[in-house]
C-alpha positions as CSV (number, residue, x, y, z in Angstrom):
1,M,108.1,157.0,103.2
2,S,110.3,158.0,106.1
3,R,109.5,154.9,108.2
4,V,112.6,153.0,109.2
5,L,112.8,149.6,110.5
6,A,115.0,147.6,113.0
7,G,117.2,151.3,112.8
8,R,118.4,150.1,109.3
9,Y,115.7,149.3,106.9
10,E,114.3,152.6,105.2
11,L,110.9,152.0,103.5
12,L,111.1,153.9,100.3
13,E,108.1,152.8,98.1
14,Q,105.4,150.0,97.8
15,I,106.1,147.8,94.8
16,G,103.8,144.9,95.6
17,E,100.7,143.5,97.4
18,G,99.3,140.2,98.2
19,G,96.5,138.7,100.2
20,M,98.8,138.5,103.2
21,A,101.5,140.8,102.8
22,V,102.6,144.2,101.2
23,V,106.3,144.3,99.7
24,Y,108.3,147.7,99.8
25,K,111.4,148.6,98.1
26,S,113.7,149.5,100.7
27,R,117.2,150.8,101.4
28,D,119.6,148.7,104.1
29,K,121.4,151.6,105.5
30,L,123.9,149.6,107.2
31,L,124.9,147.8,104.0
32,N,124.2,150.5,101.7
33,R,122.1,148.3,99.4
34,Y,118.4,148.3,98.4
35,V,116.4,145.2,99.5
36,A,112.5,144.1,99.4
37,I,110.7,143.9,102.6
38,K,107.8,142.0,103.1
39,I,105.5,143.0,106.0
40,L,102.5,140.9,107.3
41,K,99.2,143.1,106.8
42,P,98.0,144.2,110.2
43,E,94.7,142.1,110.4
44,F,97.0,138.9,110.7
45,T,99.2,140.0,113.3
46,K,96.5,138.8,115.9
47,D,97.1,135.3,114.6
48,L,99.7,133.8,116.4
49,K,100.1,130.5,114.6
50,L,100.1,132.3,111.4
51,V,102.6,134.7,112.8
52,D,104.7,131.8,114.2
53,S,104.7,130.1,111.1
54,F,105.7,133.5,108.9
55,K,108.6,133.5,111.1
56,K,109.9,129.8,111.6
57,E,109.5,129.0,107.9
58,S,111.2,132.3,106.8
59,Q,114.1,131.7,109.0
60,A,114.4,128.1,107.3
61,A,114.1,129.7,103.9
62,A,117.0,132.3,104.8
63,S,119.3,129.3,104.8
64,L,118.9,128.8,101.1
65,V,121.9,130.2,98.8
66,H,121.2,129.5,95.4
67,P,121.2,131.8,92.2
68,N,117.6,130.6,91.4
69,I,116.1,131.3,95.0
70,V,115.2,134.9,95.9
71,G,117.6,135.3,99.1
72,V,116.1,135.8,102.3
73,Y,118.5,138.2,104.2
74,D,116.7,138.7,107.6
75,V,113.5,138.1,109.7
76,G,112.0,140.3,112.4
77,R,109.3,142.1,114.4
78,E,109.2,145.6,115.4
79,G,106.0,146.5,117.7
80,N,103.1,144.9,115.9
81,I,105.0,144.7,112.4
82,N,106.3,141.2,111.3
83,Y,108.8,141.7,108.3
84,I,111.0,139.5,106.0
85,V,114.1,141.2,104.4
86,M,114.6,139.8,101.0
87,E,116.8,140.3,97.9
88,L,115.4,143.1,95.6
89,V,115.1,141.4,92.1
90,E,114.5,143.9,89.1
91,G,112.4,142.1,86.6
92,K,109.0,140.6,86.0
93,I,107.0,137.9,87.5
94,L,106.6,134.8,85.5
95,S,102.8,134.9,85.6
96,D,102.8,138.4,84.0
97,I,105.4,137.3,81.3
98,I,102.9,134.3,80.3
99,K,100.0,136.6,80.4
100,E,101.7,139.2,78.3
101,E,103.8,137.0,75.9
102,G,102.6,133.4,76.2
103,P,102.6,130.9,74.9
104,L,106.2,131.2,75.3
105,D,108.8,129.8,72.7
106,Y,109.9,126.2,74.0
107,K,113.2,126.9,74.3
108,R,112.7,129.8,76.6
109,A,110.4,127.8,78.6
110,I,113.0,124.7,78.7
111,N,115.6,127.6,80.1
112,I,113.1,128.9,82.7
113,G,112.2,125.3,83.9
114,Q,115.9,124.1,84.1
115,Q,116.3,127.2,86.5
116,I,113.3,126.6,88.6
117,A,114.3,122.9,88.9
118,A,117.9,123.9,90.1
119,G,116.2,126.2,92.7
120,L,114.0,123.3,93.9
121,S,117.1,121.0,94.0
122,C,118.9,123.1,96.5
123,A,115.9,123.3,98.7
124,H,114.8,119.8,98.6
125,K,118.3,118.8,99.6
126,N,118.0,121.2,102.4
127,H,115.1,119.1,103.4
128,I,112.6,122.1,102.4
129,I,109.5,121.6,100.2
130,H,108.1,124.6,98.6
131,K,104.3,123.5,98.4
132,D,103.2,126.5,96.2
133,V,105.3,126.6,93.0
134,K,103.7,128.6,90.6
135,P,104.4,131.4,88.1
136,H,103.4,133.8,90.5
137,N,106.1,132.8,92.9
138,V,108.9,133.1,90.1
139,L,110.7,136.1,89.4
140,V,112.6,136.7,86.1
141,T,115.4,139.3,86.2
142,N,116.0,141.3,83.1
143,D,118.9,139.4,82.4
144,G,116.5,136.2,82.2
145,V,117.6,134.7,85.6
146,A,114.8,132.7,87.2
147,K,114.3,132.8,90.9
148,I,111.8,131.4,92.9
149,T,110.3,133.3,96.0
150,D,108.0,132.4,99.3
151,F,109.6,129.2,100.4
152,G,107.5,127.5,102.6
153,I,105.6,130.6,103.8
154,A,101.9,130.1,104.7
155,K,99.9,132.0,102.1
156,F,96.5,133.8,102.5
157,V,93.3,131.9,101.5
158,D,91.7,133.5,98.6
159,N,89.6,132.0,95.7
160,A,92.7,130.1,94.3
161,T,94.0,128.6,97.5
162,I,93.3,125.6,99.2
163,V,94.1,125.0,102.7
164,G,94.2,122.1,105.3
165,N,93.9,121.5,108.8
166,A,94.9,124.1,111.2
167,D,94.9,126.8,108.0
168,T,98.0,125.1,106.9
169,V,98.3,126.1,103.2
170,M,98.3,123.1,100.9
171,G,99.2,125.0,97.7
172,S,97.5,127.3,94.9
173,V,94.7,125.2,93.4
174,H,95.8,125.5,89.8
175,Y,99.2,124.1,90.3
176,F,99.1,121.9,93.2
177,S,99.3,118.4,93.5
178,P,96.8,115.5,93.6
179,E,98.1,114.4,96.8
180,Q,98.1,118.3,98.0
181,A,94.2,118.0,97.0
182,R,93.6,114.6,99.1
183,G,95.1,116.1,102.0
184,G,97.8,113.2,101.5
185,Y,101.5,112.7,102.1
186,V,103.4,115.6,100.6
187,D,107.0,115.4,99.2
188,E,109.6,116.6,96.6
189,K,107.7,114.9,93.9
190,S,105.0,117.3,95.1
191,D,106.9,120.5,93.9
192,I,108.0,118.3,90.7
193,Y,104.3,117.9,89.7
194,S,103.4,121.6,90.4
195,L,106.7,122.6,88.0
196,G,105.4,120.4,85.5
197,I,101.9,122.5,85.7
198,V,103.8,125.8,85.5
199,M,106.0,124.3,82.3
200,Y,102.3,123.3,80.7
201,E,101.2,126.7,81.1
202,M,104.4,128.3,79.9
203,V,104.3,126.2,76.3
204,T,100.4,126.5,75.9
205,G,99.5,129.6,77.7
206,K,97.0,128.2,79.9
207,V,96.8,125.8,82.8
208,P,95.4,122.4,82.2
209,F,92.8,122.5,84.6
210,D,90.1,125.4,85.4
211,G,86.9,125.7,87.0
212,D,84.1,127.7,88.8
213,N,85.5,127.0,92.4
214,P,88.7,125.8,94.0
215,V,87.1,122.5,95.0
216,T,86.3,121.6,91.4
217,V,89.7,122.1,90.1
218,A,91.0,120.1,92.9
219,L,89.0,117.1,91.8
220,M,90.0,117.6,88.2
221,H,93.7,117.3,89.7
222,M,93.0,114.1,91.3
223,N,90.5,112.6,88.5
224,N,90.8,114.3,85.2
225,E,93.4,113.3,82.2
226,M,95.4,116.3,81.5
227,V,95.2,117.2,77.5
228,P,98.3,117.1,76.1
229,P,100.2,120.2,75.4
230,S,100.7,119.4,71.6
231,Q,97.0,119.3,71.1
232,I,96.8,123.1,72.1
233,V,99.9,124.4,70.4
234,S,101.6,123.0,67.6
235,G,105.4,122.8,67.6
236,I,106.1,121.4,71.0
237,P,109.0,119.0,70.9
238,P,107.5,115.4,72.0
239,V,110.5,115.1,74.0
240,L,109.5,117.8,76.0
241,E,105.7,117.0,76.2
242,Q,107.0,113.8,77.3
243,I,108.7,115.5,80.3
244,I,105.7,117.7,81.2
245,M,103.3,114.5,81.2
246,K,105.8,112.6,83.4
247,A,106.2,115.3,85.9
248,T,102.7,115.8,86.2
249,D,101.6,112.1,86.6
250,K,99.0,111.6,89.1
251,I,100.8,108.7,91.1
252,Q,103.8,110.4,92.9
253,V,106.3,107.4,92.0
254,N,106.0,107.6,88.3
255,R,107.3,111.1,88.4
256,F,110.8,112.0,88.3
257,K,112.6,110.9,91.3
258,S,114.2,114.3,91.9
259,A,114.5,117.9,90.5
260,D,117.7,117.2,89.4
261,E,116.6,114.4,87.3
262,M,114.0,116.6,85.8
263,M,116.7,119.5,85.2
264,E,118.7,116.9,83.6
265,A,116.0,115.7,81.3
266,L,115.3,119.4,80.2
267,K,119.0,119.9,79.2
268,N,118.8,116.8,77.1
269,V,116.1,118.7,75.4
270,D,118.5,121.5,74.4
271,L,121.1,119.0,73.4
272,I,118.9,117.0,71.0
273,S,117.9,120.3,69.4
274,S,121.4,121.1,69.0
275,I,121.8,117.8,67.2
276,V,118.9,117.4,64.8
277,G,117.6,120.8,64.8
278,D,114.1,122.1,65.3
279,S,112.9,120.3,62.1
280,V,112.8,117.1,64.0
281,Y,109.9,118.4,65.5
282,L,106.2,118.1,63.7
283,H,104.4,121.2,62.6
284,R,107.4,123.8,62.8
285,G,108.1,126.0,60.0
286,N,107.5,129.4,58.9
287,G,104.1,130.6,60.1
288,G,103.5,127.8,62.4
289,N,102.9,125.6,59.2
290,S,103.7,121.9,58.8
291,R,106.6,120.9,56.6
292,P,108.2,117.3,55.9
293,N,109.9,116.2,59.4
294,N,113.7,116.1,58.4
295,P,115.9,115.1,61.5
296,L,119.0,114.4,59.1
297,E,119.0,118.5,58.1
298,K,122.4,120.4,58.3
299,V,122.9,121.7,61.8
300,E,125.2,124.8,62.1
301,D,128.5,123.3,61.1
302,R,127.7,120.1,61.1
303,E,126.6,118.2,58.0
304,I,124.5,115.0,59.0
305,I,124.2,112.9,56.2
306,P,122.0,110.0,56.4
307,A,123.6,106.6,55.6
308,E,121.7,103.2,56.3
309,G,123.4,100.9,58.1
310,E,126.2,102.9,58.8
311,I,127.8,103.8,62.1
312,V,129.2,107.5,62.6
313,D,132.3,108.3,60.7
314,M,134.4,111.5,62.1
315,G,137.0,111.2,59.9
316,K,136.2,112.5,56.4
317,K,136.0,115.8,55.7
318,N,133.9,117.8,53.1
319,K,134.7,120.0,50.4
320,N,134.7,123.1,52.8
321,G,136.9,121.2,55.4
322,K,134.1,120.5,57.8
323,K,133.7,116.8,58.9
324,K,130.7,114.6,58.3
325,V,129.0,113.0,60.7
326,R,127.1,110.0,59.4
327,L,124.1,109.0,61.3
328,N,121.4,106.3,60.3
329,K,117.7,107.1,61.2
330,V,117.8,104.3,63.9
331,K,120.5,106.0,65.8
332,I,118.7,109.5,65.5
333,T,115.4,107.9,66.8
334,A,117.6,106.1,69.6
335,I,118.7,109.5,70.6
336,V,115.2,110.9,70.8
337,I,113.8,107.8,72.7
338,A,116.5,108.2,75.3
339,L,115.5,111.7,75.8
340,I,111.8,110.8,76.4
341,C,113.3,108.2,78.9
342,A,115.3,110.8,80.6
343,I,118.7,108.8,80.0
344,P,121.6,111.2,80.0
345,V,121.9,111.6,76.4
346,S,126.0,112.4,76.8
347,G,126.5,108.8,77.6
348,L,123.9,107.7,74.9
349,I,125.5,109.7,72.1
350,Y,129.1,108.6,73.5
351,H,127.9,105.0,73.0
352,L,126.6,105.3,69.5
353,I,129.6,106.9,68.1
354,S,132.3,104.8,69.9
355,S,130.6,101.3,69.6
356,S,129.4,99.6,66.3
357,G,127.7,96.5,67.9
358,G,126.2,98.0,70.9
359,E,125.5,96.6,74.3
360,I,123.2,93.9,75.4
361,T,121.1,93.9,78.6
362,V,121.2,90.4,80.1
363,P,117.9,89.0,81.0
364,D,116.9,87.5,84.4
365,L,117.3,83.7,84.2
366,S,116.1,82.7,87.5
367,G,113.6,79.9,87.4
368,K,114.1,79.2,84.0
369,T,115.4,75.6,82.6
370,V,118.8,75.3,80.8
371,T,116.7,75.1,77.6
372,E,114.6,78.1,78.0
373,A,117.7,80.3,79.1
374,T,119.7,79.1,76.2
375,E,116.8,79.8,73.6
376,E,116.3,83.3,75.4
377,L,119.9,84.1,75.1
378,E,120.4,83.1,71.4
379,K,117.9,85.4,70.4
380,L,120.2,88.2,71.8
381,G,123.3,87.2,70.6
382,L,124.6,85.7,74.0
383,N,125.6,82.1,75.0
384,L,124.9,80.2,78.0
385,E,127.6,77.8,79.8
386,E,126.3,75.6,82.7
387,G,128.3,76.3,86.2
388,D,127.8,74.5,89.4
389,K,124.8,72.3,90.6
390,V,123.6,73.6,94.0
391,Y,121.0,72.8,96.7
392,D,118.2,75.2,96.7
393,S,114.8,75.3,98.5
394,E,113.4,78.1,96.2
395,Y,114.0,76.8,93.1
396,D,113.1,73.2,91.9
397,E,115.6,70.9,90.5
398,G,116.9,71.6,87.0
399,Q,115.8,75.4,87.6
400,I,118.7,78.0,87.3
401,V,119.4,79.9,90.9
402,S,121.7,82.5,89.7
403,Q,124.0,83.8,87.0
404,D,127.2,85.8,86.3
405,P,126.9,88.6,84.6
406,D,123.9,89.4,87.0
407,A,120.4,90.2,85.5
408,D,120.0,93.8,83.8
409,S,124.2,93.9,83.2
410,K,125.3,95.5,79.9
411,V,127.4,93.4,77.9
412,K,128.7,93.1,74.3
413,K,127.3,90.7,71.5
414,G,128.9,86.8,72.2
415,K,129.1,87.0,75.9
416,V,129.2,84.0,77.8
417,V,126.8,83.9,80.9
418,T,127.3,81.4,83.3
419,V,124.4,79.9,85.2
420,S,124.2,77.8,88.5
421,I,121.3,75.3,88.5
422,S,119.1,73.9,91.5
423,K,119.7,70.3,92.6
424,G,116.6,70.9,94.8
425,A,116.3,71.0,98.5
426,K,119.1,69.8,100.6
427,E,118.1,66.8,102.6
428,G,116.9,68.1,105.9
429,T,115.9,71.5,104.3
430,V,112.2,72.2,103.6
431,P,111.0,72.6,100.0
432,N,109.4,75.5,98.5
433,I,105.6,74.6,97.9
434,V,104.2,78.0,97.9
435,G,102.8,78.5,94.3
436,K,102.3,74.8,93.7
437,S,99.2,72.8,93.2
438,Y,97.8,70.7,95.7
439,D,99.1,67.5,94.0
440,D,102.5,68.8,93.2
441,A,102.9,70.2,97.0
442,V,102.4,66.6,98.2
443,Y,104.8,65.1,95.7
444,L,107.3,67.4,96.7
445,I,106.8,67.0,100.6
446,K,107.2,63.3,100.3
447,K,110.1,63.3,98.1
448,Y,112.2,65.3,100.5
449,G,111.0,62.8,103.4
450,Y,108.3,64.8,104.9
451,E,104.9,64.1,105.6
452,V,101.9,66.0,104.9
453,G,100.2,67.6,107.9
454,D,97.1,70.0,108.4
455,V,95.8,71.2,104.8
456,T,93.4,74.2,105.6
457,I,91.3,76.4,102.9
458,G,91.9,80.0,102.6
459,E,90.7,82.8,100.5
460,S,92.9,83.8,97.7
461,D,93.0,85.4,94.3
462,L,95.1,82.4,93.3
463,P,93.5,79.4,91.6
464,K,91.5,76.9,93.3
465,D,94.0,74.3,95.5
466,T,97.1,76.4,94.9
467,V,99.3,76.5,97.9
468,I,98.9,80.2,99.7
469,T,101.2,79.6,102.6
470,Q,103.2,76.6,104.4
471,T,104.8,75.8,107.7
472,P,107.7,75.4,108.3
473,E,108.6,77.8,105.6
474,A,110.7,76.9,102.8
475,G,114.2,76.6,103.4
476,D,114.0,75.8,107.1
477,E,116.2,73.0,108.5
478,V,113.7,70.4,109.8
479,K,114.4,66.8,110.2
480,P,112.9,64.6,107.6
481,G,109.6,62.8,108.9
482,R,108.1,65.8,110.3
483,S,104.8,67.1,109.1
484,I,104.3,70.2,107.0
485,D,101.0,72.3,107.0
486,F,99.7,74.1,104.2
487,V,96.8,76.5,103.3
488,V,95.5,76.1,99.7
489,S,93.2,78.7,97.9
490,A,89.6,78.4,97.9
491,G,89.4,80.1,94.5
492,E,86.8,82.5,93.1
493,D,83.7,82.7,95.5
494,E,81.2,81.2,93.2
495,S,78.4,82.5,95.6
496,K,79.1,86.0,94.5
497,V,78.4,87.8,91.4
498,T,79.0,91.5,90.1
499,M,76.3,93.7,89.8
500,P,75.5,94.8,86.1
501,K,75.0,98.4,85.3
502,L,71.0,99.0,84.5
503,L,70.8,102.9,84.6
504,G,69.1,103.9,81.1
505,L,68.0,100.3,80.2
506,T,64.2,99.3,79.9
507,L,62.6,97.1,82.7
508,E,62.5,93.9,80.4
509,K,66.2,94.9,79.2
510,A,67.1,95.2,83.0
511,K,65.4,91.9,83.8
512,E,67.4,90.1,81.1
513,E,70.8,91.6,82.4
514,L,69.8,90.4,85.7
515,K,69.0,87.1,84.9
516,E,72.0,86.7,83.0
517,A,74.2,87.6,86.1
518,G,72.1,85.1,88.3
519,L,69.9,88.1,89.9
520,T,66.0,89.2,90.0
521,V,64.3,92.0,89.9
522,G,62.9,92.8,93.3
523,A,60.6,95.8,94.2
524,T,60.0,98.6,91.4
525,D,58.6,102.2,91.6
526,E,58.5,105.3,89.7
527,G,59.8,108.8,90.0
528,T,60.3,111.7,87.6
529,S,63.8,112.5,85.9
530,D,65.3,115.0,84.1
531,V,68.2,112.7,83.0
532,Y,66.3,109.4,81.9
533,S,63.4,109.4,79.8
534,A,60.0,107.6,80.6
535,G,60.4,104.0,81.0
536,Q,64.1,103.9,81.6
537,I,65.9,102.5,85.0
538,M,66.6,105.6,86.9
539,W,68.1,104.2,90.0
540,Q,69.4,100.8,90.9
541,Q,69.4,99.5,94.7
542,I,72.9,98.1,94.3
543,G,75.7,100.0,92.3
544,A,77.2,98.5,89.1
545,G,80.3,96.6,89.8
546,E,79.5,95.8,93.5
547,S,79.7,92.3,94.5
548,V,76.4,90.7,95.6
549,E,75.1,87.4,96.5
550,K,73.9,85.0,93.7
551,G,70.2,84.9,93.5
552,A,69.6,88.2,95.3
553,S,66.8,90.6,94.2
554,V,67.4,94.2,93.2
555,N,64.9,96.8,93.8
556,L,64.5,99.3,90.8
557,K,63.0,103.0,90.1
558,I,61.8,103.5,86.7
559,S,61.7,107.2,85.4
560,S,58.2,108.3,84.4
561,G,59.4,111.5,82.5
562,T,60.2,115.0,83.5
563,E,58.4,117.0,86.3
564,A,57.5,120.7,85.9
565,S,60.5,122.7,85.7
566,G,61.8,125.0,88.7
567,P,63.9,124.4,91.4
568,K,63.3,122.1,94.6
569,T,64.2,121.9,98.0
570,V,66.0,118.9,100.0
571,A,66.7,118.8,103.6
572,L,70.2,117.7,104.3
573,N,71.3,116.9,107.9
574,I,75.2,117.1,108.8
575,D,76.6,115.4,111.6
576,F,79.4,117.1,113.2
577,S,81.0,113.9,115.1
578,D,83.5,113.3,112.4
579,A,85.1,116.7,112.6
580,K,88.6,116.2,113.7
581,N,89.1,119.8,115.6
582,L,86.7,121.5,118.3
583,V,86.5,124.7,116.2
584,F,86.4,123.9,112.5
585,F,85.4,125.4,109.0
586,L,82.4,124.1,107.1
587,T,82.2,124.0,103.4
588,V,79.1,123.0,101.5
589,T,79.3,122.8,97.9
590,V,76.2,121.9,95.5
591,S,76.4,120.8,91.7
592,D,73.2,120.3,90.0
593,E,71.9,121.1,86.2
594,S,72.5,125.0,86.6
595,G,76.2,124.5,87.8
596,T,78.4,124.4,91.1
597,R,78.2,126.6,93.9
598,N,79.0,126.8,97.5
599,I,76.2,127.1,100.1
600,F,79.0,127.9,103.1
601,T,82.7,128.7,102.4
602,R,84.8,128.1,105.4
603,D,81.9,129.1,108.0
604,Q,82.9,128.3,111.5
605,R,81.3,125.8,113.5
606,L,81.8,124.0,116.8
607,K,81.9,120.6,117.0
608,E,79.8,120.4,120.2
609,Q,77.0,122.1,118.4
610,G,76.2,118.3,117.4
611,S,74.6,118.7,113.8
612,E,72.9,120.9,111.4
613,E,70.4,121.0,109.1
614,L,70.6,122.6,105.9
615,S,68.1,123.3,103.0
616,L,69.5,122.7,99.5
617,T,67.8,124.0,96.5
618,G,68.5,123.0,93.0
619,T,67.1,121.4,89.9
620,G,67.4,118.2,88.7
621,Q,70.0,115.7,89.8
622,G,73.4,116.7,91.4
623,T,75.5,116.1,94.1
624,V,76.4,117.7,97.8
625,T,79.9,117.8,99.2
626,V,80.7,118.9,102.7
627,L,84.1,119.6,103.8
628,F,85.5,119.9,107.3
629,D,88.6,122.0,107.5
630,N,88.9,121.3,103.9
631,E,88.5,117.5,104.0
632,V,85.5,115.8,102.3
633,A,83.4,114.5,105.2
634,L,80.5,113.7,103.4
635,K,79.3,113.6,99.8
636,K,76.0,112.0,98.3
637,N,73.9,112.3,95.0
638,V,70.9,114.4,95.3
639,N,67.9,114.0,93.3
640,F,66.0,117.7,93.6
641,N,63.1,116.1,91.7
642,T,62.1,113.2,94.2
643,G,63.5,114.9,97.3
644,E,65.9,111.7,97.6
645,I,69.7,112.3,99.0
646,Y,71.7,109.1,98.7
């Protein structure tokens, strides 16, 4: 290979190939070092948007300098060749390691996970989100150093990749987050979710969700519960499992706040292992057989001796001259729980060793009476002292307004908590009546010298006649004698009832359910069904759980049994008016009793065509999903037996 790029990069041999690019081992003649050069395939060079993204986002990645990130040295173009010059990593791709050796030992998985988290932390602090964290994008050197590659580079679409509008990559389907599947807001926590999936695959040897096509897997990420790793492979530390499950929570705010926080949690698993040994984990032993779970075994040079009720004693030595560490089972459990909750163990262990009494979290006393607060504090071993009496429009007379120390503060047992107590609203200050009953609101208004103004009724989940809003607002300074208007809750709407589930019931049983709910049976019809037996309700006009007027009639369809087997054809009209782009990609997926398949896969359409009618062929009952540019535009149930789409 004699090709030289930019007069300095000599291409030596091809070492890799992806859907979008080819990677060559090369020599930088100027700096006399080996590098890896990724070259965009010729068929993509005409896509100006892709080329521009290839260049700009690679330049952004070049700003990242971290031992756990593959360095990007240069980005350029020569003729029709677009290339990226990167650090040459001698080692293996993590996906190959998992394929050849998985499941990996949990300690090795933790080590790799920490390194990936460290690399992501660097990227996130530089406002770069990877969006495609997966084992295929992690290189592990021969020395065991994990390096993330392909930061922010748009990936070619294949059978394992989902894209968003304008062909922007959302991520690889087996590893991307629920928000990526929905096309929603993507942030650092999306990378954390993907890292959690990578950790899951490392310790189990398999991904948590898999299916026949990308759409199926994407829906699993959004809707399906993940099987805990310990149910697949024995011997996984509960603490590590908690970390993986937290990282892959479907709700973004429930995940780790940052890659740093996840990295710290993984470090803590190593620390607890060094303190209590592998024996603290269930089902770990020779040959994978279970054995008694004894977290108090001897660990390295530290002899841990169980002593119920005793604190740590670092002073005495055994016959071998080694110090004895006394930890009772409660404190061992506390350390494990702290790790599960991602609490920095160093501080926790220091506290356990240095404190015999422990610290107490001060509760929030706001709104409580002195009697209630005293009882709560006494249960915790704390004392209450009454402080100032102050005017306050938010809290009623006799309720606690503020406290010292503040709520959630850490104090020693016996600490005194001083509280300020409300004298009620100051004269000329509007009292707070929101949340009060109508009678209590009237009482407070008159007590503070005001008049009851207009009282209206509004919709609310609050109990009937509870005040929802008030005018003027609580705390406003208004001369006594002025009227205070307020809105009270109408309570639950008794004219509405909830529709019961009738599918699968006989007509007589359905009538009973409807009567109990305050509804009646409307028109009935028959139809064939491969799902419901003859005589069972196979369709109801109003879906179960929906709100409906009391007394309404509900139409039903009753199964007459199965029809002769064989596929049936149903017509579906697709309206293009909801497409966001003038030129868009159409994907149509059908699921029925024979499985899931794509009728169209990213076929290009013009919005100005208006609509298109498709013939769907299938058996039994199923669904049809229509996507415009990978966003769901239509999803309906299909009954191929009756020809209904609803």
